[in-house]
A tleap script that builds the chain and sets N, CA, C and O, in Angstrom:
source leaprc.protein.ff14SB
mol = sequence {
  NMET SER SER LEU VAL LEU ASP THR GLY ARG
  ARG LEU VAL ASP ALA GLN PRO PHE ASP VAL
  ARG SER ALA SER VAL GLY LEU VAL ALA VAL
  LEU LEU LEU VAL SER LEU LEU VAL ALA ALA
  GLU VAL LEU ARG GLY LEU GLY ASP ALA ARG
  ALA ARG ALA LEU ALA ALA ASN LEU ALA VAL
  ALA ILE GLY PRO LEU LEU VAL ALA PHE ALA
  LEU ILE ILE GLY THR ARG PHE GLY HIE LEU
  CVAL
}
set mol.1.N position { -24.197 149.233 16.028 }
set mol.1.CA position { -24.133 148.862 14.635 }
set mol.1.C position { -22.737 148.388 14.263 }
set mol.1.O position { -22.597 147.359 13.603 }
set mol.2.N position { -21.690 149.120 14.674 }
set mol.2.CA position { -20.330 148.762 14.265 }
set mol.2.C position { -19.891 147.449 14.895 }
set mol.2.O position { -19.185 146.665 14.260 }
set mol.3.N position { -20.301 147.197 16.142 }
set mol.3.CA position { -19.909 145.926 16.758 }
set mol.3.C position { -20.625 144.764 16.080 }
set mol.3.O position { -20.068 143.670 15.995 }
set mol.4.N position { -21.833 144.974 15.601 }
set mol.4.CA position { -22.556 143.936 14.882 }
set mol.4.C position { -21.876 143.627 13.553 }
set mol.4.O position { -21.765 142.462 13.169 }
set mol.5.N position { -21.424 144.655 12.854 }
set mol.5.CA position { -20.738 144.460 11.580 }
set mol.5.C position { -19.424 143.732 11.808 }
set mol.5.O position { -19.107 142.798 11.071 }
set mol.6.N position { -18.656 144.132 12.805 }
set mol.6.CA position { -17.384 143.478 13.091 }
set mol.6.C position { -17.588 142.021 13.490 }
set mol.6.O position { -16.828 141.154 13.061 }
set mol.7.N position { -18.592 141.744 14.295 }
set mol.7.CA position { -18.863 140.377 14.717 }
set mol.7.C position { -19.318 139.519 13.540 }
set mol.7.O position { -18.904 138.366 13.422 }
set mol.8.N position { -20.150 140.057 12.683 }
set mol.8.CA position { -20.610 139.325 11.500 }
set mol.8.C position { -19.452 139.058 10.548 }
set mol.8.O position { -19.339 137.962 10.000 }
set mol.9.N position { -18.601 140.041 10.350 }
set mol.9.CA position { -17.430 139.856 9.495 }
set mol.9.C position { -16.487 138.809 10.058 }
set mol.9.O position { -15.945 137.994 9.312 }
set mol.10.N position { -16.288 138.825 11.361 }
set mol.10.CA position { -15.421 137.841 12.003 }
set mol.10.C position { -15.991 136.435 11.851 }
set mol.10.O position { -15.242 135.486 11.617 }
set mol.11.N position { -17.280 136.296 11.978 }
set mol.11.CA position { -17.899 134.971 11.812 }
set mol.11.C position { -17.792 134.481 10.374 }
set mol.11.O position { -17.583 133.291 10.141 }
set mol.12.N position { -17.932 135.381 9.411 }
set mol.12.CA position { -17.780 134.980 8.006 }
set mol.12.C position { -16.355 134.533 7.706 }
set mol.12.O position { -16.144 133.565 6.977 }
set mol.13.N position { -15.384 135.235 8.266 }
set mol.13.CA position { -13.984 134.867 8.043 }
set mol.13.C position { -13.667 133.546 8.725 }
set mol.13.O position { -12.958 132.713 8.160 }
set mol.14.N position { -14.182 133.346 9.931 }
set mol.14.CA position { -13.909 132.116 10.665 }
set mol.14.C position { -14.621 130.908 10.074 }
set mol.14.O position { -14.239 129.773 10.358 }
set mol.15.N position { -15.641 131.128 9.266 }
set mol.15.CA position { -16.402 130.019 8.698 }
set mol.15.C position { -15.621 129.295 7.600 }
set mol.15.O position { -15.907 128.136 7.300 }
set mol.16.N position { -14.641 129.967 7.001 }
set mol.16.CA position { -13.867 129.359 5.921 }
set mol.16.C position { -12.507 128.920 6.455 }
set mol.16.O position { -11.924 129.594 7.304 }
set mol.17.N position { -12.002 127.788 5.958 }
set mol.17.CA position { -10.666 127.363 6.377 }
set mol.17.C position { -9.589 128.300 5.830 }
set mol.17.O position { -9.830 129.065 4.897 }
set mol.18.N position { -8.400 128.226 6.426 }
set mol.18.CA position { -7.316 129.134 6.066 }
set mol.18.C position { -6.911 128.994 4.603 }
set mol.18.O position { -6.611 129.992 3.948 }
set mol.19.N position { -6.898 127.778 4.089 }
set mol.19.CA position { -6.485 127.565 2.699 }
set mol.19.C position { -7.397 128.291 1.724 }
set mol.19.O position { -6.926 128.855 0.736 }
set mol.20.N position { -8.693 128.283 1.991 }
set mol.20.CA position { -9.650 128.956 1.109 }
set mol.20.C position { -9.457 130.470 1.174 }
set mol.20.O position { -9.459 131.153 0.150 }
set mol.21.N position { -9.292 130.978 2.389 }
set mol.21.CA position { -9.079 132.422 2.533 }
set mol.21.C position { -7.778 132.846 1.878 }
set mol.21.O position { -7.721 133.877 1.208 }
set mol.22.N position { -6.737 132.056 2.070 }
set mol.22.CA position { -5.442 132.375 1.484 }
set mol.22.C position { -5.501 132.364 -0.034 }
set mol.22.O position { -4.950 133.252 -0.686 }
set mol.23.N position { -6.159 131.376 -0.594 }
set mol.23.CA position { -6.267 131.288 -2.050 }
set mol.23.C position { -7.077 132.443 -2.619 }
set mol.23.O position { -6.734 132.975 -3.675 }
set mol.24.N position { -8.138 132.835 -1.940 }
set mol.24.CA position { -8.970 133.917 -2.464 }
set mol.24.C position { -8.239 135.258 -2.392 }
set mol.24.O position { -8.338 136.058 -3.322 }
set mol.25.N position { -7.521 135.514 -1.325 }
set mol.25.CA position { -6.760 136.764 -1.219 }
set mol.25.C position { -5.649 136.776 -2.263 }
set mol.25.O position { -5.393 137.807 -2.886 }
set mol.26.N position { -4.993 135.645 -2.457 }
set mol.26.CA position { -3.948 135.553 -3.473 }
set mol.26.C position { -4.490 135.777 -4.867 }
set mol.26.O position { -3.865 136.458 -5.681 }
set mol.27.N position { -5.645 135.212 -5.146 }
set mol.27.CA position { -6.262 135.378 -6.461 }
set mol.27.C position { -6.619 136.834 -6.722 }
set mol.27.O position { -6.389 137.345 -7.818 }
set mol.28.N position { -7.169 137.491 -5.738 }
set mol.28.CA position { -7.524 138.909 -5.890 }
set mol.28.C position { -6.268 139.744 -6.131 }
set mol.28.O position { -6.274 140.637 -6.979 }
set mol.29.N position { -5.184 139.462 -5.392 }
set mol.29.CA position { -3.940 140.216 -5.563 }
set mol.29.C position { -3.347 139.997 -6.949 }
set mol.29.O position { -2.879 140.946 -7.578 }
set mol.30.N position { -3.362 138.761 -7.430 }
set mol.30.CA position { -2.805 138.472 -8.751 }
set mol.30.C position { -3.645 139.118 -9.851 }
set mol.30.O position { -3.092 139.679 -10.797 }
set mol.31.N position { -4.959 139.048 -9.739 }
set mol.31.CA position { -5.820 139.673 -10.746 }
set mol.31.C position { -5.655 141.190 -10.765 }
set mol.31.O position { -5.657 141.803 -11.832 }
set mol.32.N position { -5.513 141.788 -9.598 }
set mol.32.CA position { -5.281 143.228 -9.530 }
set mol.32.C position { -3.934 143.581 -10.149 }
set mol.32.O position { -3.823 144.582 -10.858 }
set mol.33.N position { -2.911 142.772 -9.890 }
set mol.33.CA position { -1.603 143.015 -10.480 }
set mol.33.C position { -1.655 142.930 -12.002 }
set mol.33.O position { -1.108 143.790 -12.691 }
set mol.34.N position { -2.298 141.916 -12.520 }
set mol.34.CA position { -2.400 141.754 -13.976 }
set mol.34.C position { -3.148 142.928 -14.595 }
set mol.34.O position { -2.730 143.452 -15.628 }
set mol.35.N position { -4.239 143.344 -13.980 }
set mol.35.CA position { -5.003 144.462 -14.543 }
set mol.35.C position { -4.207 145.760 -14.503 }
set mol.35.O position { -4.283 146.552 -15.442 }
set mol.36.N position { -3.450 145.992 -13.442 }
set mol.36.CA position { -2.633 147.209 -13.382 }
set mol.36.C position { -1.491 147.166 -14.390 }
set mol.36.O position { -1.147 148.190 -14.979 }
set mol.37.N position { -0.897 145.986 -14.595 }
set mol.37.CA position { 0.168 145.873 -15.592 }
set mol.37.C position { -0.368 146.119 -17.008 }
set mol.37.O position { 0.291 146.766 -17.822 }
set mol.38.N position { -1.550 145.605 -17.290 }
set mol.38.CA position { -2.157 145.838 -18.604 }
set mol.38.C position { -2.478 147.321 -18.782 }
set mol.38.O position { -2.232 147.891 -19.845 }
set mol.39.N position { -3.019 147.935 -17.753 }
set mol.39.CA position { -3.344 149.365 -17.836 }
set mol.39.C position { -2.088 150.201 -18.045 }
set mol.39.O position { -2.106 151.162 -18.814 }
set mol.40.N position { -1.001 149.847 -17.369 }
set mol.40.CA position { 0.244 150.595 -17.534 }
set mol.40.C position { 0.788 150.457 -18.955 }
set mol.40.O position { 1.286 151.427 -19.525 }
set mol.41.N position { 0.695 149.263 -19.524 }
set mol.41.CA position { 1.184 149.070 -20.894 }
set mol.41.C position { 0.321 149.811 -21.908 }
set mol.41.O position { 0.843 150.369 -22.873 }
set mol.42.N position { -0.974 149.824 -21.703 }
set mol.42.CA position { -1.866 150.566 -22.605 }
set mol.42.C position { -1.562 152.058 -22.526 }
set mol.42.O position { -1.530 152.742 -23.549 }
set mol.43.N position { -1.342 152.560 -21.323 }
set mol.43.CA position { -1.028 153.982 -21.166 }
set mol.43.C position { 0.322 154.319 -21.791 }
set mol.43.O position { 0.481 155.392 -22.373 }
set mol.44.N position { 1.291 153.420 -21.678 }
set mol.44.CA position { 2.585 153.668 -22.317 }
set mol.44.C position { 2.456 153.686 -23.832 }
set mol.44.O position { 3.157 154.439 -24.506 }
set mol.45.N position { 1.580 152.877 -24.361 }
set mol.45.CA position { 1.377 152.816 -25.806 }
set mol.45.C position { 0.733 154.062 -26.377 }
set mol.45.O position { 0.877 154.342 -27.567 }
set mol.46.N position { 0.034 154.805 -25.559 }
set mol.46.CA position { -0.608 156.031 -26.038 }
set mol.46.C position { 0.412 157.111 -26.363 }
set mol.46.O position { 0.214 157.881 -27.303 }
set mol.47.N position { 1.489 157.183 -25.610 }
set mol.47.CA position { 2.556 158.123 -25.913 }
set mol.47.C position { 2.301 159.553 -25.488 }
set mol.47.O position { 3.159 160.411 -25.698 }
set mol.48.N position { 1.168 159.837 -24.906 }
set mol.48.CA position { 0.842 161.182 -24.451 }
set mol.48.C position { 1.578 161.460 -23.136 }
set mol.48.O position { 1.876 160.533 -22.383 }
set mol.49.N position { 1.865 162.713 -22.868 }
set mol.49.CA position { 2.562 163.076 -21.626 }
set mol.49.C position { 1.693 162.762 -20.411 }
set mol.49.O position { 2.190 162.302 -19.383 }
set mol.50.N position { 0.408 163.012 -20.539 }
set mol.50.CA position { -0.508 162.718 -19.431 }
set mol.50.C position { -0.609 161.218 -19.194 }
set mol.50.O position { -0.690 160.776 -18.048 }
set mol.51.N position { -0.603 160.426 -20.272 }
set mol.51.CA position { -0.668 158.978 -20.141 }
set mol.51.C position { 0.599 158.444 -19.491 }
set mol.51.O position { 0.535 157.510 -18.692 }
set mol.52.N position { 1.751 159.023 -19.823 }
set mol.52.CA position { 3.007 158.596 -19.190 }
set mol.52.C position { 2.996 158.906 -17.702 }
set mol.52.O position { 3.507 158.123 -16.902 }
set mol.53.N position { 2.418 160.038 -17.325 }
set mol.53.CA position { 2.325 160.399 -15.910 }
set mol.53.C position { 1.413 159.428 -15.170 }
set mol.53.O position { 1.712 159.029 -14.045 }
set mol.54.N position { 0.303 159.048 -15.796 }
set mol.54.CA position { -0.589 158.073 -15.168 }
set mol.54.C position { 0.074 156.710 -15.044 }
set mol.54.O position { -0.124 156.017 -14.047 }
set mol.55.N position { 0.856 156.316 -16.039 }
set mol.55.CA position { 1.580 155.047 -15.978 }
set mol.55.C position { 2.604 155.068 -14.859 }
set mol.55.O position { 2.803 154.055 -14.187 }
set mol.56.N position { 3.252 156.196 -14.646 }
set mol.56.CA position { 4.208 156.318 -13.544 }
set mol.56.C position { 3.500 156.215 -12.199 }
set mol.56.O position { 4.044 155.647 -11.253 }
set mol.57.N position { 2.302 156.755 -12.111 }
set mol.57.CA position { 1.530 156.640 -10.876 }
set mol.57.C position { 1.104 155.201 -10.626 }
set mol.57.O position { 1.038 154.765 -9.476 }
set mol.58.N position { 0.816 154.463 -11.685 }
set mol.58.CA position { 0.452 153.059 -11.515 }
set mol.58.C position { 1.631 152.241 -11.005 }
set mol.58.O position { 1.434 151.231 -10.329 }
set mol.59.N position { 2.848 152.662 -11.318 }
set mol.59.CA position { 4.036 151.943 -10.857 }
set mol.59.C position { 4.126 151.937 -9.336 }
set mol.59.O position { 4.710 151.026 -8.750 }
set mol.60.N position { 3.554 152.942 -8.702 }
set mol.60.CA position { 3.543 152.992 -7.241 }
set mol.60.C position { 2.725 151.838 -6.669 }
set mol.60.O position { 3.087 151.281 -5.633 }
set mol.61.N position { 1.645 151.478 -7.317 }
set mol.61.CA position { 0.807 150.370 -6.849 }
set mol.61.C position { 1.330 149.025 -7.326 }
set mol.61.O position { 1.109 148.006 -6.671 }
set mol.62.N position { 2.018 149.010 -8.454 }
set mol.62.CA position { 2.498 147.750 -9.021 }
set mol.62.C position { 3.644 147.179 -8.185 }
set mol.62.O position { 3.736 145.961 -8.035 }
set mol.63.N position { 4.503 148.010 -7.648 }
set mol.63.CA position { 5.655 147.541 -6.868 }
set mol.63.C position { 5.277 146.649 -5.693 }
set mol.63.O position { 5.751 145.515 -5.614 }
set mol.64.N position { 4.444 147.123 -4.785 }
set mol.64.CA position { 4.054 146.266 -3.660 }
set mol.64.C position { 3.280 145.007 -4.090 }
set mol.64.O position { 3.381 143.962 -3.448 }
set mol.65.N position { 2.514 145.119 -5.172 }
set mol.65.CA position { 1.802 143.937 -5.647 }
set mol.65.C position { 2.765 142.901 -6.220 }
set mol.65.O position { 2.504 141.702 -6.122 }
set mol.66.N position { 3.859 143.335 -6.810 }
set mol.66.CA position { 4.881 142.400 -7.277 }
set mol.66.C position { 5.523 141.666 -6.102 }
set mol.66.O position { 5.801 140.469 -6.185 }
set mol.67.N position { 5.755 142.386 -5.014 }
set mol.67.CA position { 6.296 141.746 -3.810 }
set mol.67.C position { 5.289 140.739 -3.254 }
set mol.67.O position { 5.668 139.634 -2.866 }
set mol.68.N position { 4.018 141.112 -3.215 }
set mol.68.CA position { 2.983 140.188 -2.741 }
set mol.68.C position { 2.894 138.971 -3.653 }
set mol.68.O position { 2.717 137.851 -3.173 }
set mol.69.N position { 3.014 139.176 -4.962 }
set mol.69.CA position { 2.979 138.068 -5.912 }
set mol.69.C position { 4.145 137.108 -5.655 }
set mol.69.O position { 3.964 135.891 -5.667 }
set mol.70.N position { 5.328 137.656 -5.426 }
set mol.70.CA position { 6.492 136.812 -5.143 }
set mol.70.C position { 6.295 136.020 -3.859 }
set mol.70.O position { 6.665 134.848 -3.791 }
set mol.71.N position { 5.717 136.648 -2.846 }
set mol.71.CA position { 5.452 135.932 -1.600 }
set mol.71.C position { 4.408 134.835 -1.783 }
set mol.71.O position { 4.535 133.748 -1.218 }
set mol.72.N position { 3.391 135.118 -2.562 }
set mol.72.CA position { 2.348 134.114 -2.810 }
set mol.72.C position { 2.929 132.921 -3.541 }
set mol.72.O position { 2.691 131.778 -3.153 }
set mol.73.N position { 3.690 133.175 -4.596 }
set mol.73.CA position { 4.296 132.094 -5.370 }
set mol.73.C position { 5.315 131.347 -4.513 }
set mol.73.O position { 5.376 130.119 -4.573 }
set mol.74.N position { 6.103 132.047 -3.731 }
set mol.74.CA position { 7.072 131.387 -2.848 }
set mol.74.C position { 6.418 130.500 -1.821 }
set mol.74.O position { 6.891 129.396 -1.549 }
set mol.75.N position { 5.328 130.977 -1.246 }
set mol.75.CA position { 4.605 130.177 -0.260 }
set mol.75.C position { 3.983 128.947 -0.901 }
set mol.75.O position { 4.073 127.850 -0.349 }
set mol.76.N position { 3.361 129.113 -2.047 }
set mol.76.CA position { 2.758 127.978 -2.745 }
set mol.76.C position { 3.816 126.967 -3.152 }
set mol.76.O position { 3.603 125.760 -3.038 }
set mol.77.N position { 4.961 127.456 -3.629 }
set mol.77.CA position { 6.050 126.561 -4.017 }
set mol.77.C position { 6.616 125.849 -2.795 }
set mol.77.O position { 6.962 124.670 -2.869 }
set mol.78.N position { 6.713 126.553 -1.675 }
set mol.78.CA position { 7.187 125.945 -0.436 }
set mol.78.C position { 6.292 124.833 0.054 }
set mol.78.O position { 6.779 123.865 0.638 }
set mol.79.N position { 5.002 124.944 -0.165 }
set mol.79.CA position { 4.062 123.887 0.240 }
set mol.79.C position { 4.186 122.669 -0.664 }
set mol.79.O position { 3.909 121.548 -0.237 }
set mol.80.N position { 4.602 122.880 -1.913 }
set mol.80.CA position { 4.758 121.753 -2.831 }
set mol.80.C position { 6.002 120.932 -2.515 }
set mol.80.O position { 6.011 119.712 -2.677 }
set mol.81.N position { 7.047 121.613 -2.064 }
set mol.81.CA position { 8.321 120.929 -1.807 }
set mol.81.C position { 8.330 120.382 -0.441 }
set mol.81.O position { 9.315 119.769 -0.029 }
savepdb mol mol.pdb
quit
């Protein structure tokens, strides 16, 4: 079963060109970053101690996504120039 799933997944990934895969992964990362940033701002606006703690926990996920966002934008900008 597991080898069938891995083989099917590999065929699905290989069926799309690199540009399409790259754009879709970038889009998912950017949308996740935006949603986490909005959630952090909403939690900060609540002013509760528990909400501040949750916002601090979201910062752990936001940091690496900001780095990924910078890499995505840098790569896209590099292709334009």
